[in-house]
C-alpha positions as CSV (number, residue, x, y, z in Angstrom):
1,X,-3.8,-32.9,-15.0
2,X,-2.9,-31.5,-18.4
3,X,0.9,-31.0,-18.8
4,X,2.7,-28.9,-21.3
5,X,6.1,-30.5,-21.8
6,X,8.6,-28.4,-23.8
7,X,11.3,-30.4,-25.6
8,X,9.3,-33.5,-25.4
9,X,10.9,-35.0,-28.5
10,X,14.4,-34.8,-27.0
11,X,16.2,-37.3,-24.8
12,X,15.0,-36.5,-21.3
13,X,11.8,-34.8,-22.4
14,X,10.6,-37.9,-24.3
15,X,11.2,-40.0,-21.2
16,X,9.0,-37.6,-19.2
17,X,6.3,-37.7,-21.9
18,X,6.3,-41.5,-22.0
19,X,6.1,-41.8,-18.2
20,X,3.5,-39.0,-17.8
21,X,1.1,-40.6,-20.4
22,X,1.6,-44.0,-18.7
23,X,0.6,-42.4,-15.4
24,X,-2.6,-41.0,-16.8
25,X,-1.6,-37.4,-17.4
26,X,-2.8,-35.5,-20.5
27,X,0.4,-34.4,-22.2
28,X,1.0,-31.7,-24.8
29,X,4.4,-32.1,-26.3
30,X,5.8,-28.8,-27.6
31,X,9.0,-29.2,-29.6
32,X,10.9,-27.2,-32.3
33,X,12.3,-30.4,-33.7
34,X,15.9,-29.1,-33.9
35,X,18.8,-31.4,-34.7
36,X,18.7,-33.5,-31.5
37,X,14.9,-34.1,-31.5
38,X,13.3,-37.2,-32.8
39,X,9.6,-38.0,-32.8
40,X,10.4,-41.7,-32.8
41,X,11.3,-41.2,-29.2
42,X,7.6,-40.8,-28.3
43,X,6.2,-43.3,-30.9
44,X,5.1,-45.6,-28.2
45,X,2.5,-43.0,-26.9
46,X,1.8,-41.1,-30.1
47,X,-1.6,-42.8,-30.7
48,X,-2.7,-42.3,-27.1
49,X,-5.8,-40.1,-26.7
50,X,-3.9,-38.4,-23.8
51,X,-1.1,-37.2,-26.0
52,X,-0.8,-34.4,-28.5
53,X,2.1,-32.8,-30.3
54,X,2.7,-29.1,-31.2
55,X,5.5,-28.1,-33.5
56,X,6.6,-24.8,-32.0
57,X,9.7,-22.9,-30.8
58,X,10.0,-21.4,-27.3
59,X,11.8,-18.4,-29.0
60,X,8.4,-17.6,-30.6
61,X,6.3,-15.8,-28.0
62,X,3.2,-15.6,-30.2
63,X,3.2,-19.3,-30.7
64,X,3.5,-19.9,-27.0
65,X,0.5,-17.7,-26.3
66,X,-1.5,-19.7,-28.8
67,X,-0.5,-23.0,-27.2
68,X,-1.5,-21.9,-23.7
69,X,-4.8,-20.5,-25.0
70,X,-5.7,-23.6,-27.0
71,X,-4.5,-26.3,-24.5
72,X,-4.9,-24.6,-21.1
73,X,-2.2,-26.6,-19.3
74,X,-2.4,-27.0,-15.5
75,X,1.4,-27.4,-15.3
76,X,4.5,-26.8,-17.4
77,X,7.6,-29.1,-17.5
78,X,10.2,-27.0,-19.2
79,X,12.9,-29.2,-20.8
80,X,13.4,-27.5,-24.1
81,X,17.1,-26.4,-24.3
82,X,20.3,-26.5,-26.2
83,X,22.3,-28.9,-24.1
84,X,25.6,-30.0,-25.6
85,X,28.6,-28.3,-24.0
86,X,30.9,-28.8,-27.0
87,X,28.3,-27.2,-29.3
88,X,28.0,-24.3,-26.9
89,X,31.8,-23.6,-27.2
90,X,31.5,-23.5,-31.0
91,X,28.2,-21.5,-31.2
92,X,27.1,-19.9,-27.9
93,X,24.5,-17.7,-29.5
94,X,22.0,-20.5,-30.0
95,X,22.3,-21.3,-26.3
96,X,21.6,-17.7,-25.2
97,X,18.6,-17.5,-27.6
98,X,17.0,-20.8,-26.6
99,X,18.0,-21.3,-23.0
100,X,17.7,-17.7,-21.8
101,X,15.4,-15.8,-24.1
102,X,13.3,-18.9,-24.7
103,X,12.8,-19.5,-21.0
104,X,11.8,-15.8,-20.6
105,X,9.2,-16.2,-23.3
106,X,7.8,-19.3,-21.7
107,X,7.7,-17.7,-18.2
108,X,5.8,-14.8,-19.6
109,X,3.4,-16.9,-21.5
110,X,2.8,-19.1,-18.4
111,X,2.4,-16.1,-16.2
112,X,-0.2,-14.6,-18.4
113,X,-2.1,-17.9,-18.6
114,X,-1.8,-18.4,-14.8
115,X,-3.1,-14.9,-14.1
116,X,-6.0,-15.4,-16.6
117,X,-7.0,-18.5,-14.6
118,X,-7.1,-16.4,-11.4
119,X,-3.6,-17.4,-10.1
120,X,-4.5,-20.9,-8.9
121,X,-2.2,-22.3,-6.2
122,X,-2.3,-25.7,-8.0
123,X,-0.5,-24.4,-11.1
124,X,3.1,-25.4,-11.5
125,X,6.0,-24.2,-13.7
126,X,8.7,-26.8,-13.4
127,X,12.1,-25.9,-14.8
128,X,14.6,-28.7,-15.5
129,X,18.2,-27.7,-15.2
130,X,21.6,-29.1,-14.7
131,X,24.2,-29.5,-11.9
132,X,26.7,-27.9,-14.3
133,X,25.5,-24.5,-13.1
134,X,27.4,-25.1,-9.8
135,X,30.8,-25.3,-11.5
136,X,33.5,-27.8,-10.7
137,X,34.2,-29.8,-7.5
138,X,37.5,-30.8,-5.9
139,X,38.4,-34.5,-5.8
140,X,37.4,-34.9,-2.1
141,X,34.4,-37.3,-2.2
142,X,32.8,-35.7,0.8
143,X,32.2,-32.5,-1.1
144,X,29.0,-32.5,-3.2
145,X,26.6,-30.1,-4.8
146,X,23.6,-29.1,-2.6
147,X,20.7,-26.8,-3.4
148,X,22.6,-24.1,-1.5
149,X,25.9,-24.4,-3.5
150,X,26.7,-21.0,-5.1
151,X,26.4,-20.9,-8.9
152,X,29.8,-20.9,-10.8
153,X,29.1,-21.9,-14.4
154,X,32.2,-22.5,-16.6
155,X,30.9,-23.1,-20.1
156,X,28.5,-21.2,-22.4
157,X,26.0,-24.0,-21.9
158,X,26.1,-24.0,-18.1
159,X,26.1,-20.2,-18.0
160,X,22.9,-20.1,-20.1
161,X,21.2,-22.7,-17.8
162,X,22.3,-20.7,-14.7
163,X,20.7,-17.6,-16.2
164,X,17.5,-19.4,-16.9
165,X,17.4,-20.8,-13.3
166,X,17.7,-17.2,-12.0
167,X,14.9,-16.0,-14.3
168,X,12.6,-18.8,-13.0
169,X,13.4,-17.9,-9.4
170,X,12.8,-14.2,-10.1
171,X,9.4,-14.9,-11.6
172,X,8.5,-16.7,-8.4
173,X,9.8,-14.0,-6.1
174,X,8.5,-11.0,-8.1
175,X,5.2,-12.3,-9.5
176,X,4.4,-15.3,-7.3
177,X,4.4,-17.8,-10.1
178,X,4.4,-21.3,-8.5
179,X,7.7,-22.6,-9.8
180,X,9.9,-25.7,-9.1
181,X,13.5,-26.1,-10.2
182,X,15.4,-29.3,-10.5
183,X,19.2,-29.7,-11.2
184,X,20.2,-33.1,-12.4
185,X,23.4,-35.0,-12.9
186,X,24.5,-36.5,-16.2
187,X,21.8,-38.6,-17.8
188,X,22.1,-41.7,-19.9
189,X,19.9,-44.4,-21.3
190,X,17.7,-45.3,-24.3
191,X,17.1,-42.6,-27.0
192,X,20.2,-40.7,-26.0
193,X,21.2,-38.6,-29.0
194,X,24.6,-39.8,-30.4
195,X,26.7,-36.8,-29.5
196,X,27.2,-37.4,-25.8
197,X,29.8,-39.6,-24.2
198,X,28.0,-42.9,-23.7
199,X,26.2,-43.3,-27.1
200,X,29.4,-42.0,-28.8
201,X,31.4,-44.7,-27.1
202,X,28.9,-47.5,-27.9
203,X,28.5,-46.6,-31.6
204,X,32.2,-46.0,-32.2
205,X,33.0,-49.3,-30.5
206,X,30.6,-51.1,-32.8
207,X,32.1,-49.3,-35.8
208,X,35.6,-50.4,-34.9
209,X,36.7,-46.7,-34.4
210,X,38.9,-45.2,-31.7
211,X,37.0,-44.5,-28.4
212,X,37.9,-40.8,-27.6
213,X,38.4,-39.8,-24.0
214,X,39.1,-36.1,-23.2
215,X,42.3,-35.4,-21.4
216,X,43.4,-38.1,-19.0
217,X,39.9,-39.5,-18.4
218,X,39.9,-38.5,-14.7
219,X,37.0,-36.1,-15.0
220,X,34.2,-37.4,-12.7
221,X,30.5,-37.4,-13.3
222,X,27.5,-38.6,-11.3
223,X,25.5,-40.8,-13.7
224,X,21.6,-40.8,-13.7
225,X,19.6,-43.3,-15.7
226,X,17.1,-41.3,-17.7
227,X,14.0,-43.4,-16.7
228,X,14.9,-42.8,-13.0
229,X,15.2,-39.0,-13.8
230,X,11.7,-39.0,-15.4
231,X,10.2,-40.6,-12.3
232,X,11.9,-38.0,-10.1
233,X,10.6,-35.1,-12.2
234,X,7.0,-36.4,-11.8
235,X,7.6,-36.9,-8.1
236,X,8.8,-33.2,-7.8
237,X,5.8,-32.1,-9.8
238,X,3.3,-33.9,-7.6
239,X,4.9,-33.3,-4.2
240,X,7.5,-30.5,-4.5
241,X,7.1,-27.2,-2.6
242,X,6.7,-24.2,-5.0
243,X,9.7,-21.9,-4.9
244,X,12.0,-24.8,-3.9
245,X,14.7,-26.5,-5.9
246,X,15.7,-30.2,-5.8
247,X,19.0,-31.7,-6.9
248,X,18.5,-35.1,-8.7
249,X,21.5,-37.3,-8.7
250,X,22.2,-40.9,-9.6
251,X,24.5,-41.6,-6.6
252,X,26.8,-43.2,-9.2
253,X,30.1,-41.3,-9.4
254,X,32.5,-42.6,-12.0
255,X,35.5,-41.1,-13.9
256,X,35.1,-41.0,-17.6
257,X,37.8,-43.6,-18.1
258,X,36.3,-46.0,-15.6
259,X,32.9,-45.5,-17.3
260,X,34.3,-46.2,-20.7
261,X,36.1,-49.3,-19.4
262,X,32.8,-50.6,-17.9
263,X,31.0,-50.0,-21.3
264,X,33.8,-52.0,-23.0
265,X,33.3,-54.9,-20.6
266,X,29.6,-54.9,-21.2
267,X,30.1,-54.7,-25.0
268,X,32.6,-57.6,-24.8
269,X,29.9,-59.7,-23.2
270,X,26.9,-58.7,-25.3
271,X,28.6,-58.2,-28.7
272,X,32.0,-59.8,-29.0
273,X,34.5,-58.3,-31.4
274,X,35.1,-60.5,-34.4
275,X,38.8,-60.8,-33.5
276,X,38.0,-61.7,-29.9
277,X,39.8,-58.7,-28.5
278,X,38.3,-56.3,-26.0
279,X,36.8,-53.1,-27.1
280,X,39.0,-51.4,-24.5
281,X,41.9,-51.7,-27.0
282,X,40.1,-49.0,-29.0
283,X,40.4,-46.4,-26.2
284,X,42.2,-43.3,-27.3
285,X,43.0,-40.1,-25.3
286,X,42.4,-36.8,-27.2
287,X,42.9,-33.1,-26.5
288,X,40.8,-32.0,-23.5
289,X,37.7,-29.8,-23.8
290,X,38.4,-26.1,-23.0
291,X,37.4,-25.3,-19.5
292,X,36.5,-28.9,-18.7
293,X,35.1,-29.2,-15.2
294,X,36.9,-31.7,-13.1
295,X,34.1,-33.3,-11.1
296,X,30.3,-33.1,-10.6
297,X,28.6,-34.9,-7.7
298,X,25.1,-34.3,-6.2
299,X,24.0,-34.6,-2.6
300,X,20.4,-35.9,-3.1
301,X,19.4,-35.5,0.6
302,X,16.6,-33.1,-0.1
303,X,14.7,-35.1,-2.7
304,X,15.3,-38.3,-0.7
305,X,14.2,-36.9,2.7
306,X,11.4,-34.7,1.6
307,X,9.9,-36.6,-1.3
308,X,11.1,-40.2,-0.8
309,X,12.9,-40.6,-4.1
310,X,16.1,-42.5,-4.9
311,X,17.5,-43.9,-8.1
312,X,16.4,-47.5,-8.8
313,X,19.4,-48.8,-10.8
314,X,23.2,-48.8,-10.4
315,X,25.3,-47.4,-13.1
316,X,26.5,-50.9,-14.1
317,X,22.9,-52.1,-14.5
318,X,21.8,-48.9,-16.3
319,X,24.8,-49.2,-18.7
320,X,23.9,-52.8,-19.5
321,X,20.3,-51.8,-20.3
322,X,21.6,-48.9,-22.4
323,X,24.0,-51.0,-24.4
324,X,21.4,-53.7,-25.0
325,X,18.9,-51.0,-26.2
326,X,21.4,-49.6,-28.7
327,X,22.1,-53.1,-30.0
328,X,18.4,-53.8,-30.4
329,X,17.6,-50.4,-32.0
330,X,20.1,-49.9,-34.8
331,X,17.5,-48.4,-37.1
332,X,16.9,-45.6,-34.6
333,X,20.5,-44.4,-34.3
334,X,21.4,-45.1,-38.0
335,X,18.8,-42.6,-39.0
336,X,20.5,-39.9,-36.8
337,X,24.1,-40.4,-38.0
338,X,23.7,-38.0,-40.9
339,X,22.6,-35.1,-38.8
340,X,24.8,-32.1,-38.3
341,X,27.9,-32.7,-36.1
342,X,27.2,-36.3,-35.3
343,X,30.4,-38.3,-35.2
344,X,32.6,-35.2,-35.4
345,X,34.8,-33.7,-32.7
346,X,33.2,-30.4,-31.6
347,X,34.1,-27.7,-29.1
348,X,37.8,-27.5,-29.5
349,X,37.8,-23.8,-29.0
């Protein structure tokens, strides 16, 4: 099968590209190469005869039409998106343009291609979204997001993703386009752009800088190792029912403070501070993010029961692998430190 992967030079998208090529898929990687993209993320498959790259923007409808005409994909995995909540607070317009209008453009290009093929049942448009569209959960651990949880987005980012989810569902209901939607919990792992919590903590710890934690650190997230997520997305592509959505969770709830303390313990073991002290001494609490959701947690029953998928690593093992990767790949993250916004506090409102 020939896959068109949008955003395939990004964090999650590149993991999908690497896994798909390894599984024998032909992969067309379409990416605008905005600030968070890096072609080094797919260097391991760049020379494969099953891989090709197209520099294009999903906001450019004409470019999308050319890509579909030239490459004739049999499935689309749509991961291209603006994804950083803090940046969405400072500049929501880019999130509306890419996540909403860009998704509309891609849906229309895909629909035209699918209709030209005779509307084959085998075609798939898979939209990769976030659990943030559901809003915030109470502290009660028995309450989790399901596929039937009403949408209640609280940030410009989550609102733009909620809108794109609704567009994808509408194109299925109105036009019959065979779509799949996945909503995932917080990802982490190798090649994570250094603006999100885990890479920020790792790199600031190594630099001897304060480790910033928003508010009191009690905000809870469900952590999903990116390699597990990539496997889940291909599982949904291969076995998911068109028109259905699947929540993908790591089954690893942790508060931000507990997560950072775990990272510090791992760093203490793998890269001891020169003074012998713990990296935890660098923890600093900073002003909270505006509208910061208290808790996310996913009930993964549907993907587990219907498709037989579960995450393969605990958060402790995944964090250890992640820290080790950053320690071994300094040249990768050093090259990104000069990019806009990296290392700065964003989204203060």
